[in-house]
C-alpha positions as CSV (number, residue, x, y, z in Angstrom):
1,M,-29.5,-35.8,-8.0
2,V,-28.5,-37.0,-11.1
3,G,-30.1,-33.6,-12.8
4,G,-27.9,-31.4,-10.5
5,L,-24.8,-33.3,-11.3
6,M,-25.7,-32.9,-14.9
7,R,-26.1,-29.3,-14.8
8,G,-23.0,-28.8,-12.6
9,V,-21.1,-30.6,-15.3
10,L,-22.5,-28.7,-18.4
11,F,-22.1,-25.7,-16.5
12,T,-18.3,-26.3,-15.9
13,L,-17.9,-27.2,-19.5
14,A,-19.6,-24.0,-20.7
15,L,-17.7,-22.0,-18.5
16,G,-14.2,-23.9,-19.4
17,L,-15.3,-23.2,-23.3
18,T,-15.8,-19.5,-22.9
19,G,-11.9,-18.9,-22.2
20,C,-11.0,-20.5,-25.5
21,V,-11.2,-17.6,-28.4
22,H,-9.6,-17.5,-31.7
23,V,-7.9,-14.1,-32.1
24,A,-7.8,-13.0,-36.0
25,P,-4.7,-11.7,-37.3
26,Y,-6.1,-8.2,-37.3
27,E,-7.1,-8.1,-33.9
28,R,-3.4,-8.9,-32.6
29,E,-2.7,-5.4,-33.2
30,D,-5.1,-4.4,-30.4
31,L,-3.7,-6.8,-27.9
32,A,0.0,-5.6,-29.0
33,R,-0.4,-2.2,-28.2
34,P,1.7,-0.3,-25.2
35,G,-1.5,-0.1,-22.8
36,M,-1.9,-3.9,-22.9
37,D,1.9,-4.4,-21.3
38,T,1.9,-5.1,-17.6
39,E,5.5,-4.1,-17.2
40,R,4.7,-0.9,-18.1
41,E,2.1,-0.5,-15.2
42,A,5.0,-1.6,-12.5
43,A,7.2,1.7,-14.0
44,E,4.1,3.7,-13.4
45,M,3.3,2.8,-9.8
46,G,7.0,3.5,-9.3
47,F,6.9,7.0,-10.7
48,Q,3.4,7.5,-8.7
49,A,5.1,6.5,-5.3
50,H,7.9,8.9,-5.9
51,V,5.4,12.0,-6.6
52,Q,3.5,10.8,-3.2
53,D,6.8,10.8,-1.5
54,S,7.7,14.3,-2.8
55,R,4.6,15.7,-2.0
56,E,4.3,14.3,1.4
57,G,7.7,14.8,2.6
58,A,7.8,11.4,4.0
59,T,8.0,8.0,2.8
60,G,5.2,5.7,3.1
61,G,6.5,2.2,3.2
62,A,7.5,2.2,-0.8
63,G,10.9,1.8,0.0
64,S,12.0,5.0,-1.4
65,T,13.6,8.0,0.3
66,G,13.4,11.6,-0.2
67,G,11.8,14.9,1.5
68,G,9.3,17.4,0.7
69,C,11.4,19.5,-1.5
70,G,11.5,16.4,-4.3
71,C,15.4,16.4,-4.0
72,N,16.3,12.7,-3.8
């Protein structure tokens, strides 16, 4: 019983330590790229919903209006 508890504690400790990472200054360039920005993804999803609405000629619960002609 104590061996299983000790393994569980060690596993949890090892799992917790893997999330702590030191990022060097030259590596921060990769994290600051526009593709890493989550706000841009929301804008892309809105654009894709608009394209889908225009192609289908109906709205699919995305909250936008329009017809098949693409003129909203």
